[in-house]
ZALO-151816 format. One record per residue (C-alpha): residue number from 1; chain; x, y, z. Coordinates in steps of 0.25 Angstrom, whole numbers. Layout:
BEGIN
+-----+-----+-------+-------+-------+
: seq : mol :    xx :    yy :    zz :
+-----+-----+-------+-------+-------+
: NUM :   A :     X :     Y :     Z :
...
+-----+-----+-------+-------+-------+
This chain:
BEGIN
+-----+-----+-------+-------+-------+
: seq : mol :    xx :    yy :    zz :
+-----+-----+-------+-------+-------+
:   1 :   A :   -97 :    14 :     1 :
:   2 :   A :   -86 :     6 :    -2 :
:   3 :   A :   -88 :    -9 :     1 :
:   4 :   A :   -77 :   -19 :     1 :
:   5 :   A :   -83 :   -33 :     0 :
:   6 :   A :   -75 :   -45 :     2 :
:   7 :   A :   -61 :   -42 :    -7 :
:   8 :   A :   -52 :   -52 :    -7 :
:   9 :   A :   -39 :   -46 :   -13 :
:  10 :   A :   -23 :   -54 :   -15 :
:  11 :   A :   -11 :   -50 :   -20 :
:  12 :   A :    -5 :   -63 :   -24 :
:  13 :   A :    -4 :   -72 :   -10 :
:  14 :   A :    -7 :   -60 :    -1 :
:  15 :   A :   -22 :   -59 :     0 :
:  16 :   A :   -24 :   -45 :     6 :
:  17 :   A :   -39 :   -42 :     5 :
:  18 :   A :   -47 :   -56 :    10 :
:  19 :   A :   -62 :   -53 :    10 :
:  20 :   A :   -60 :   -37 :    14 :
:  21 :   A :   -74 :   -33 :    17 :
:  22 :   A :   -78 :   -18 :    19 :
:  23 :   A :   -90 :    -8 :    17 :
:  24 :   A :   -86 :     8 :    19 :
:  25 :   A :   -97 :    16 :    21 :
:  26 :   A :  -100 :    31 :    15 :
:  27 :   A :   -94 :    41 :    22 :
:  28 :   A :   -83 :    33 :    31 :
:  29 :   A :   -70 :    32 :    34 :
:  30 :   A :   -66 :    17 :    34 :
:  31 :   A :   -52 :    13 :    40 :
:  32 :   A :   -45 :     1 :    36 :
:  33 :   A :   -35 :    -5 :    46 :
:  34 :   A :   -26 :   -16 :    44 :
:  35 :   A :   -12 :   -20 :    44 :
:  36 :   A :    -2 :   -17 :    34 :
:  37 :   A :    -3 :   -24 :    22 :
:  38 :   A :   -17 :   -30 :    25 :
:  39 :   A :   -23 :   -26 :    13 :
:  40 :   A :   -31 :   -12 :    16 :
:  41 :   A :   -25 :    -4 :     4 :
:  42 :   A :   -29 :   -16 :    -4 :
:  43 :   A :   -42 :   -15 :     0 :
:  44 :   A :   -46 :     0 :    -3 :
:  45 :   A :   -38 :    -2 :   -16 :
:  46 :   A :   -50 :   -11 :   -20 :
:  47 :   A :   -58 :     2 :   -17 :
:  48 :   A :   -53 :     9 :   -27 :
:  49 :   A :   -50 :    -2 :   -39 :
:  50 :   A :   -36 :    -3 :   -37 :
:  51 :   A :   -37 :   -18 :   -32 :
:  52 :   A :   -47 :   -28 :   -36 :
:  53 :   A :   -52 :   -36 :   -27 :
:  54 :   A :   -49 :   -52 :   -30 :
:  55 :   A :   -63 :   -56 :   -23 :
:  56 :   A :   -75 :   -48 :   -18 :
:  57 :   A :   -78 :   -32 :   -22 :
:  58 :   A :   -77 :   -18 :   -18 :
:  59 :   A :   -90 :    -7 :   -20 :
:  60 :   A :   -88 :     7 :   -19 :
:  61 :   A :  -102 :    14 :   -20 :
:  62 :   A :  -108 :     2 :   -25 :
:  63 :   A :   -96 :     1 :   -37 :
:  64 :   A :   -89 :   -14 :   -37 :
:  65 :   A :   -74 :    -8 :   -38 :
:  66 :   A :   -69 :   -20 :   -44 :
:  67 :   A :   -79 :   -20 :   -56 :
:  68 :   A :   -77 :    -5 :   -60 :
:  69 :   A :   -71 :    -2 :   -74 :
:  70 :   A :   -59 :     6 :   -74 :
:  71 :   A :   -69 :    20 :   -77 :
:  72 :   A :   -78 :    15 :   -66 :
:  73 :   A :   -66 :    11 :   -57 :
:  74 :   A :   -61 :    27 :   -60 :
:  75 :   A :   -73 :    32 :   -57 :
:  76 :   A :   -74 :    26 :   -45 :
:  77 :   A :   -61 :    31 :   -39 :
:  78 :   A :   -63 :    44 :   -42 :
:  79 :   A :   -72 :    44 :   -29 :
:  80 :   A :   -60 :    37 :   -21 :
:  81 :   A :   -47 :    46 :   -16 :
:  82 :   A :   -37 :    37 :   -13 :
:  83 :   A :   -26 :    41 :    -2 :
:  84 :   A :   -14 :    32 :    -6 :
:  85 :   A :    -5 :    28 :     7 :
:  86 :   A :     6 :    34 :     2 :
:  87 :   A :    -1 :    47 :    -4 :
:  88 :   A :     4 :    43 :   -21 :
:  89 :   A :     6 :    58 :   -23 :
:  90 :   A :    14 :    61 :   -36 :
:  91 :   A :    27 :    66 :   -32 :
:  92 :   A :    29 :    74 :   -45 :
:  93 :   A :    15 :    81 :   -44 :
:  94 :   A :    10 :    94 :   -35 :
:  95 :   A :    -1 :    90 :   -25 :
:  96 :   A :   -11 :    98 :   -34 :
:  97 :   A :    -6 :    87 :   -45 :
:  98 :   A :    -7 :    76 :   -36 :
:  99 :   A :   -20 :    78 :   -30 :
: 100 :   A :   -26 :    82 :   -43 :
: 101 :   A :   -22 :    69 :   -50 :
: 102 :   A :   -36 :    60 :   -48 :
: 103 :   A :   -45 :    72 :   -52 :
: 104 :   A :   -35 :    74 :   -65 :
: 105 :   A :   -38 :    59 :   -67 :
: 106 :   A :   -53 :    62 :   -66 :
: 107 :   A :   -54 :    70 :   -77 :
: 108 :   A :   -65 :    80 :   -73 :
: 109 :   A :   -61 :    91 :   -67 :
: 110 :   A :   -54 :   103 :   -71 :
: 111 :   A :   -42 :   107 :   -67 :
: 112 :   A :   -49 :   118 :   -59 :
: 113 :   A :   -58 :   109 :   -53 :
: 114 :   A :   -45 :    99 :   -50 :
: 115 :   A :   -37 :   111 :   -44 :
: 116 :   A :   -49 :   114 :   -34 :
: 117 :   A :   -51 :   100 :   -29 :
: 118 :   A :   -38 :    98 :   -28 :
: 119 :   A :   -37 :   109 :   -20 :
: 120 :   A :   -48 :   107 :   -12 :
: 121 :   A :   -42 :    92 :    -9 :
: 122 :   A :   -29 :    99 :    -3 :
: 123 :   A :   -36 :   109 :     6 :
: 124 :   A :   -44 :    98 :    11 :
: 125 :   A :   -31 :    87 :    16 :
: 126 :   A :   -26 :   103 :    21 :
: 127 :   A :   -15 :   105 :    10 :
: 128 :   A :   -20 :   117 :     1 :
: 129 :   A :    -7 :   122 :    -3 :
: 130 :   A :     0 :   109 :    -7 :
: 131 :   A :    -4 :   108 :   -21 :
: 132 :   A :     8 :   113 :   -26 :
: 133 :   A :    19 :   103 :   -19 :
: 134 :   A :    24 :    91 :   -22 :
: 135 :   A :    20 :    79 :   -14 :
: 136 :   A :    37 :    77 :   -11 :
: 137 :   A :    34 :    92 :    -2 :
: 138 :   A :    24 :    86 :     6 :
: 139 :   A :    26 :    79 :    20 :
: 140 :   A :    18 :    63 :    20 :
: 141 :   A :     7 :    69 :    28 :
: 142 :   A :     4 :    79 :    16 :
: 143 :   A :     5 :    69 :     3 :
: 144 :   A :    -6 :    61 :    10 :
: 145 :   A :   -14 :    73 :    13 :
: 146 :   A :   -12 :    75 :    -2 :
: 147 :   A :   -18 :    62 :    -5 :
: 148 :   A :   -30 :    63 :     3 :
: 149 :   A :   -30 :    76 :    -5 :
: 150 :   A :   -30 :    67 :   -20 :
: 151 :   A :   -39 :    59 :   -15 :
: 152 :   A :   -49 :    69 :   -12 :
: 153 :   A :   -47 :    78 :   -23 :
: 154 :   A :   -58 :    71 :   -31 :
: 155 :   A :   -68 :    72 :   -20 :
: 156 :   A :   -68 :    56 :   -17 :
: 157 :   A :   -80 :    48 :   -11 :
: 158 :   A :   -70 :    38 :    -4 :
: 159 :   A :   -58 :    40 :     2 :
: 160 :   A :   -47 :    28 :     2 :
: 161 :   A :   -33 :    31 :    12 :
: 162 :   A :   -22 :    22 :    11 :
: 163 :   A :   -14 :    22 :    25 :
: 164 :   A :   -15 :    38 :    24 :
: 165 :   A :    -7 :    40 :    36 :
: 166 :   A :     2 :    29 :    33 :
: 167 :   A :    19 :    37 :    35 :
: 168 :   A :    12 :    49 :    43 :
: 169 :   A :    15 :    55 :    57 :
: 170 :   A :     3 :    54 :    67 :
: 171 :   A :    -1 :    69 :    64 :
: 172 :   A :    -1 :    67 :    49 :
: 173 :   A :    -7 :    56 :    51 :
: 174 :   A :   -17 :    62 :    58 :
: 175 :   A :   -18 :    75 :    47 :
: 176 :   A :   -22 :    63 :    37 :
: 177 :   A :   -32 :    57 :    47 :
: 178 :   A :   -39 :    71 :    46 :
: 179 :   A :   -39 :    73 :    33 :
: 180 :   A :   -46 :    59 :    31 :
: 181 :   A :   -56 :    63 :    41 :
: 182 :   A :   -59 :    76 :    36 :
: 183 :   A :   -59 :    69 :    21 :
: 184 :   A :   -72 :    60 :    26 :
: 185 :   A :   -79 :    74 :    33 :
: 186 :   A :   -77 :    83 :    22 :
: 187 :   A :   -78 :    74 :    10 :
: 188 :   A :   -87 :    64 :    16 :
: 189 :   A :   -77 :    54 :     9 :
: 190 :   A :   -78 :    40 :    14 :
: 191 :   A :   -65 :    34 :    15 :
: 192 :   A :   -57 :    22 :    18 :
: 193 :   A :   -42 :    23 :    25 :
: 194 :   A :   -32 :    13 :    28 :
: 195 :   A :   -25 :    14 :    41 :
: 196 :   A :   -18 :     7 :    50 :
: 197 :   A :   -17 :    19 :    59 :
: 198 :   A :   -28 :    17 :    69 :
: 199 :   A :   -26 :    32 :    73 :
: 200 :   A :   -31 :    34 :    61 :
: 201 :   A :   -40 :    23 :    58 :
: 202 :   A :   -48 :    29 :    70 :
: 203 :   A :   -47 :    43 :    67 :
: 204 :   A :   -52 :    42 :    53 :
: 205 :   A :   -61 :    30 :    54 :
: 206 :   A :   -75 :    28 :    52 :
: 207 :   A :   -74 :    12 :    52 :
: 208 :   A :   -62 :     4 :    53 :
: 209 :   A :   -59 :    -9 :    46 :
: 210 :   A :   -47 :   -17 :    49 :
: 211 :   A :   -43 :   -27 :    37 :
: 212 :   A :   -36 :   -38 :    41 :
: 213 :   A :   -32 :   -52 :    34 :
: 214 :   A :   -38 :   -48 :    21 :
: 215 :   A :   -51 :   -43 :    27 :
: 216 :   A :   -59 :   -34 :    38 :
: 217 :   A :   -56 :   -37 :    51 :
: 218 :   A :   -64 :   -28 :    57 :
: 219 :   A :   -70 :   -15 :    53 :
: 220 :   A :   -79 :    -4 :    63 :
: 221 :   A :   -79 :     8 :    69 :
: 222 :   A :   -67 :    15 :    76 :
: 223 :   A :   -72 :    13 :    89 :
: 224 :   A :   -76 :    -1 :    84 :
: 225 :   A :   -61 :    -4 :    81 :
: 226 :   A :   -56 :     2 :    92 :
: 227 :   A :   -65 :    -9 :   102 :
: 228 :   A :   -64 :   -22 :    91 :
: 229 :   A :   -59 :   -34 :    99 :
: 230 :   A :   -53 :   -39 :    86 :
: 231 :   A :   -39 :   -41 :    90 :
: 232 :   A :   -32 :   -41 :    78 :
: 233 :   A :   -40 :   -27 :    75 :
: 234 :   A :   -38 :   -24 :    89 :
: 235 :   A :   -22 :   -27 :    86 :
: 236 :   A :   -21 :   -18 :    74 :
: 237 :   A :   -28 :    -5 :    80 :
: 238 :   A :   -20 :    -6 :    93 :
: 239 :   A :    -6 :   -10 :    86 :
: 240 :   A :    -4 :   -21 :    94 :
: 241 :   A :     5 :   -32 :    92 :
: 242 :   A :     1 :   -43 :   103 :
: 243 :   A :    -5 :   -50 :    91 :
: 244 :   A :     2 :   -56 :    82 :
: 245 :   A :    -2 :   -50 :    69 :
: 246 :   A :     4 :   -62 :    61 :
: 247 :   A :    -5 :   -71 :    68 :
: 248 :   A :   -16 :   -63 :    66 :
: 249 :   A :   -14 :   -64 :    50 :
: 250 :   A :    -9 :   -49 :    48 :
: 251 :   A :     4 :   -43 :    41 :
: 252 :   A :     9 :   -30 :    47 :
+-----+-----+-------+-------+-------+
């Protein structure tokens, strides 16, 4: 289980998180929605220790992340797969080399085991023959799938997806959504998905939380969010401009 407890985070005078609290249950896919620049990516970076809270704390499986020593933090990260917003692939490396990077870094797998894990991961994202290609030769959607393959290659318990459908056409985005659901069903992973795409949120999510003004405005099941009477949440999920966002305190 992941528990983010009353986390505050500022960058200079920019107060990004102001008491952010969220519990992610075993086996679920928690979707975090919210306006651009409201701190969704900042929030999940605390889970893997890429950022430390100014106040508050984060627990993963009972371990308090900000208090972990470097070796303990690396061990925790070996159980978490992270899919970056723009895939973060190395253009000079083949797909096989990109996907195998985490396995090589862990240092406990033989070359044969690494090759098997990489091939298995590529097959799970429907790219079984892409191993010897370079990222520049792939479409945007295929690069996203390689990013997912890299994240699942070490068979993590948790998956973090940062805007996985950003910049993709609707058909390709639907493919990525299908893959997120497949990872949850076939691998049994617990996932957090950052998105502002409500179609994607409704499709992949078990529960949805909206981040607004540095904290969770509302959290609930897909149906609960669809039926919300909160004007701020409703404006966002319906994409309406009937409320003045600036007056609500959010930046678009």
